[in-house]
C-alpha positions, 0 to 999 in steps of 0.5 A, a space after each residue: 552537467 553529468 552530475 545534474 543528469 545523474 541527479 535527475 535520473 536518480 530522482 526521476 520519480 520526483 521530476 515526474 511528480 513535479 511535471 504532473 503538478 505543473 500540468 494539472 495546475 495549468 489545466 485547472 486553476 483549482 488544482 494548486 490550492 491548499 484545500 485541494 492539495 490536502 484533499 489529494 493527500 487525504 484521498 491517498 492516505 489509504 493507499 499510502 498506509 497499505 503501501 508500506 506493508 506491500 513494499 516489504 512484500 514486493 521487496 522480498 520478491 512476493 506479492 499480496 493480492 489480499 490487501 483490498 479484501 482485508 481492508 473490506 474485512 476489517 471495515 466489516 469486523 470493526 463495524 460489527 464489533 462496535 455496533 452489534 457487540 457494543 465494544 469500546 472503539 479502542 478495543 475494537 481497533 486493537 482486535 481488528 489489527 490483531 485479526 488483520 495481522 493474523 490473516 497476514 501471518 497465515 498467508 506467510 505461513 502457507 507461503 513459507 511452509 507449504 511453499 505455495 506461490 504467493 500469487 495463489 495464496 493471497 488470491 485465495 485469501 482475497 476471495 475467502 475474506 472478501 466472502 467472509 465480509 459479505 457473510 458477516 454483514 449479510 451484504 448490508 452496510 453497518 453504520 452509527 459509530 462513536 464520535 471518538 472513533 470518527 475523529 480518526 478519519 474525519 478529525 484534524 490536528 490544526 489544519 492537517 487531517 488525521 488520516 494524513 498524519 497517520 500515513 506520515 507516521 506509517 511511512 516513518 515507521 516503515 522507513 525506520 524498519 528498512 533502514 535501521 533494523 536488521 529485519 530491513 536488511 533481511 527483506 532486501 537479502 531475501 528479495 536479492 537471492 533467497 537461496 544465498 540469504 538462507 545460506 548466510 544464516 537468515 531464517 527465511 521462513 520467519 522473515 516471510 512470516 514477518 513480511 506478510 504479517 506486517 502487510 496484514 497489519 498495515 492493511 488493517 490500519 488502512 481499513 480502520 481509517 477508511 471505516 472512520 472516514 466513510 462512517 459506514 462499513 461496506 463489504 466491498 469498501 476495499 474492492 480493487 485497492 490491492 492493484 492501486 497499492 501495487 501500482 503505487 509501490 512499483 511506480 515508486 521504484 520497488 522492483 517486482 523481482 525484489 531486492 531493491 527499492 526505498 520507502 521515500 520513492 514509494 511516497 512519490 509513487 503514492 502522490 503521483 497516483 493521488 495527483 493523477 486521480 485528482 487531476 483527471 477528476 478536475 478535468 472531467 475525465 471518465 472513470 473508465 478512461 482513468 482505469 485505462 490510464 492507471 493500467 498503462 502506468 502500471 504496465 510502463 512501471 513494470 516494463 521499465 523495471 524489467 528493462 533495468 533489471 535486464 541491463 543490470 544482469 547484462 552488465 554483471 555478466 559482462 563484468 564477470 
């Protein structure tokens, strides 16, 4: 019995996901259908892709509030390249990802070198690139893209939408980096104790450069997928997405204090947000109520993490 309880406790996020699926299936007959399940996965693909980079940032004890604005900025930059400059879609994608990665690198450089708080740096970045997106398009949407580009967000491989496949690949790469590379170990070490990590020989500054660069890179991929899905570049396309992404990551068990968390649980966190949003829409719950519920979930997730960290600290103190 104790083993069963331990398994349930360790997989609580998946148990919660299963309970939600059962609940919404009972409340609406259209929920548990193949089309709707694929629709849920497609809807959360943007959050899922961006959550990989955010996981790295939060693991190191940081935060990236620029994710939503960077998604919007990439939307406009890529659209501008293709429509106004007639660039090839694949060159556009490459340039857009380079730009988003450089923005992430700039955030990491300021945080590491000037030692400004990540909250302030990324909030400033959020404001700057949100404004630049409007300036570049004069507040107007940009559309009319090549069919080859539209396949990224609207195409299928068999019955599976391509955005879902891109999200799966991003999660696989993200998990590989955390589990199989020394960089992944550095992320955990930095989040656990930055001073101890530095004393052990880890180049803390370079790790921060890498973490925020990766966050920018994955936000760029999310922006490209969103642009292709919507078939129009909007300067406010990613507005507020950073909070949804943070909710997915924290709900997935990544500690806001850094040092602990797994990509596999983040996947569950992403699916929970997707199932919750879709289920509430099917139940005709207003968007304002949905905002309140999502805010409460984030509060509960962070509160639970803080309580667990306090218990862990108390246990360590008692042992010492």
